[in-house]
VOGU-3710 file (C-alpha; in Angstrom, 3 decimals, decimal comma):
1> meavdseahi> 116,489/177,308/89,738  114,809/175,559/86,805  114,625/172,315/88,809  112,908/174,147/91,666  110,440/175,741/89,265  109,770/172,340/87,678  109,077/170,747/91,081  106,756/173,604/92,014  104,943/173,207/88,713  104,480/169,467/89,270
11> asifdkdlrq> 103,233/170,104/92,809  100,784/172,690/91,496  99,429/170,236/88,914  99,081/167,539/91,580  97,186/169,915/93,856  94,834/170,777/90,993  94,236/167,105/90,200  93,623/166,292/93,866  91,156/169,178/94,211  89,271/167,821/91,213
21> iedlvvtmgg> 89,042/164,397/92,838  87,953/165,817/96,192  85,356/168,053/94,504  83,900/164,916/92,916  83,876/163,174/96,303  81,922/166,099/97,760  79,455/166,034/94,844  79,040/162,310/95,281  78,502/162,769/99,008  75,751/165,318/98,384
31> lveqqienaa> 73,941/162,887/96,089  74,241/160,104/98,644  72,900/162,367/101,387  69,877/163,050/99,165  69,432/159,323/98,558  69,342/158,689/102,308  66,895/161,555/102,850  64,650/160,181/100,093  64,858/156,725/101,646  63,780/158,172/104,998
41> elivsrdlel> 60,782/159,861/103,381  59,963/156,837/101,269  59,719/154,358/104,126  56,936/156,470/105,680  55,167/157,821/102,576  55,326/154,476/100,673  55,554/156,538/97,466  56,565/154,213/94,627  57,328/157,117/92,272  59,857/158,412/94,776
51> aqrliasdke> 61,230/154,877/95,023  61,842/154,785/91,282  63,553/158,176/91,345  65,821/157,010/94,144  66,731/153,843/92,232  67,464/155,846/89,066  69,638/158,366/90,932  72,070/155,632/91,892  73,424/155,553/88,330  74,755/159,084/88,776
61> vdaieqeidm> 76,515/158,096/91,989  78,087/155,083/90,273  79,233/157,249/87,351  81,005/159,683/89,673  82,752/156,842/91,477  84,005/155,516/88,140  85,290/158,976/87,230  87,118/159,183/90,561  88,643/155,737/89,962  89,997/156,829/86,577
71> lvvriialrq> 91,387/160,088/87,929  93,110/158,274/90,800  94,752/155,835/88,395  95,846/158,776/86,229  97,272/160,812/89,091  99,218/157,842/90,477  100,602/156,959/87,041  101,550/160,498/86,019  102,398/162,231/89,302  103,733/159,281/91,340
81> pkaqdlravl> 102,693/160,855/94,669  104,451/159,810/97,856  103,853/160,009/101,596  100,922/162,275/102,517  100,115/163,053/98,884  99,662/159,347/98,196  97,546/158,956/101,316  95,304/161,785/100,121  94,719/160,029/96,805  94,108/156,607/98,379
91> aalkvaadle> 91,801/158,083/101,021  89,699/159,777/98,331  89,417/156,454/96,520  88,286/154,659/99,672  85,846/157,406/100,673  84,252/157,229/97,216  83,911/153,448/97,510  82,204/153,760/100,907  79,823/156,414/99,582  78,932/154,179/96,638
101> rigdyaknla> 78,039/151,334/99,018  75,894/153,644/101,149  74,010/154,665/98,000  73,521/151,011/97,086  71,904/150,338/100,457  69,523/153,271/99,963  68,629/151,886/96,537  67,973/148,476/98,087  65,477/150,052/100,491  63,622/151,579/97,549
111> krmevlvkgp> 63,473/148,248/95,727  61,846/146,542/98,720  59,026/149,085/98,862  57,205/147,356/96,005  56,531/144,431/98,345  55,951/146,477/101,497  53,227/148,680/99,987  51,083/145,601/99,331  50,319/145,307/103,031  49,686/147,618/105,973
121> pvgssaktik> 52,562/149,188/107,917  54,003/147,003/110,662  53,660/148,844/113,961  55,914/151,897/114,216  58,762/150,261/112,276  58,619/152,823/109,446  59,131/155,727/111,854  62,028/153,897/113,510  63,684/153,227/110,152  63,183/156,855/109,131
131> rmcmmvramv> 64,896/157,909/112,355  67,823/155,592/111,597  68,111/157,014/108,084  68,213/160,587/109,297  70,846/159,722/111,893  73,043/158,170/109,206  72,427/161,111/106,874  73,676/163,490/109,570  76,713/161,264/110,140  77,535/161,277/106,411
141> kevldaylar> 77,332/165,067/106,245  79,496/165,532/109,313  82,122/163,011/108,241  82,425/164,664/104,823  82,821/168,031/106,529  85,576/166,465/108,652  87,188/165,068/105,500  87,349/168,471/103,831  88,537/170,178/107,020  91,068/167,404/107,767
151> diasadevrl> 89,533/167,233/111,255  90,447/164,027/113,107  88,496/164,930/116,257  85,220/165,386/114,359  85,842/162,178/112,397  86,428/160,230/115,612  83,201/161,632/117,063  81,218/160,389/114,048  82,886/156,988/114,392  81,648/156,639/117,967
161> rdeevdqihn> 78,076/157,657/117,090  77,598/154,549/114,971  76,943/152,588/118,148  73,611/154,402/118,577  72,515/153,276/115,104  73,409/149,698/116,074  71,297/149,917/119,219  68,228/151,127/117,328  68,732/148,297/114,839  68,858/145,795/117,700
171> nlfralltym> 65,641/147,128/119,231  63,844/147,021/115,890  65,116/143,491/115,310  63,481/142,354/118,576  60,224/144,147/117,782  59,952/142,649/114,290  60,653/139,160/115,621  57,759/139,636/118,036  55,420/140,647/115,199  56,419/137,565/113,214
181> ledprnitpc> 55,864/135,228/116,158  52,466/136,765/116,876  51,111/136,446/113,339  52,665/134,444/110,445  51,125/136,941/108,009  53,701/139,455/109,259  56,659/137,298/108,238  57,087/138,610/104,678  56,902/142,352/105,464  58,952/141,908/108,621
191> mhllfiskni> 61,705/140,079/106,767  61,945/142,938/104,267  62,009/145,446/107,120  64,765/143,453/108,832  66,863/143,570/105,669  66,213/147,309/105,359  67,202/147,914/108,978  70,381/145,887/108,502  71,202/147,841/105,359  70,913/151,120/107,250
201> ermgdhttsi> 73,104/149,700/109,992  75,663/148,905/107,280  75,377/152,505/106,016  76,551/153,553/109,456  79,467/151,112/109,238  80,604/152,607/105,938  80,337/156,081/107,442  82,673/155,039/110,259  84,987/153,594/107,621  85,188/157,070/106,062
211> aeqirfliag> 86,006/158,473/109,504  88,845/155,971/109,816  90,209/157,007/106,423  90,397/160,597/107,674  92,699/159,483/110,468  94,761/157,534/107,944  94,956/160,583/105,688  96,132/162,951/108,402  98,087/160,740/110,793  99,163/157,943/108,462
221> elpdddrpks> 97,558/155,286/110,637  94,189/153,704/111,253  92,561/153,771/114,729  94,342/151,354/117,056  91,134/150,273/118,802  88,365/148,055/117,472  85,426/149,852/115,950  82,656/150,110/118,578  79,846/147,734/117,604  76,564/147,013/119,346
231> dftstthiep> 74,843/144,949/116,663  74,110/141,545/118,183  71,600/140,374/115,559  74,025/138,076/113,741  74,495/136,012/116,915  70,929/136,095/118,262  69,538/132,680/119,169  65,778/132,166/118,965  64,318/129,377/121,061  61,768/127,332/119,144
241> nlet> 58,264/126,931/120,511  58,098/123,240/121,463  54,605/123,346/122,916  52,071/121,125/121,158
//
């Protein structure tokens, strides 16, 4: 009877520790969602004060990830979880790492605004980037909801939606190349916008990575199909203008 009570006590402590970790993941996710929303507003408003606030907020996200790392190490060392309990701990660690990277990409957008505000907006690129940001923000919220609910179906749905972000990135890539070819003065702002667009595309990739961790957490396996990708920009070939 004492052994049973001891096991129940250990399980109760583990559950408490895991809830603490998952509460931190949710807090971190809320901060990252706000970073993405600020990035979406920033790209249109070109507000450098907002840019500085976004950059500064990333320290809080990093601090929470470090706290999660320490708690995970502690829970593995002291509780020695196995099977699904271990998967829950490892999934939380991976989700936190993906959220931290998403926040870094939002911060990178803010850092590039100092250059972009020195010139006029390039076509409708800012509105397109804002749209991408808001799509990713919605994906982050929904995937975190799926994580808390242990909902594989919702996680898989988010995973598939990343393809739409890729397609918008591809279209913007083509448009910005056209602006650069039309006027060399557009090269500097367009290059920064290309990096920003790629960073947002990578935010979507990390969101799908979180979705995959949900499947791992619940089913003990990762998706058996390749992640759907529609980003062709890394293999795009541009023909040089050989006319003299």
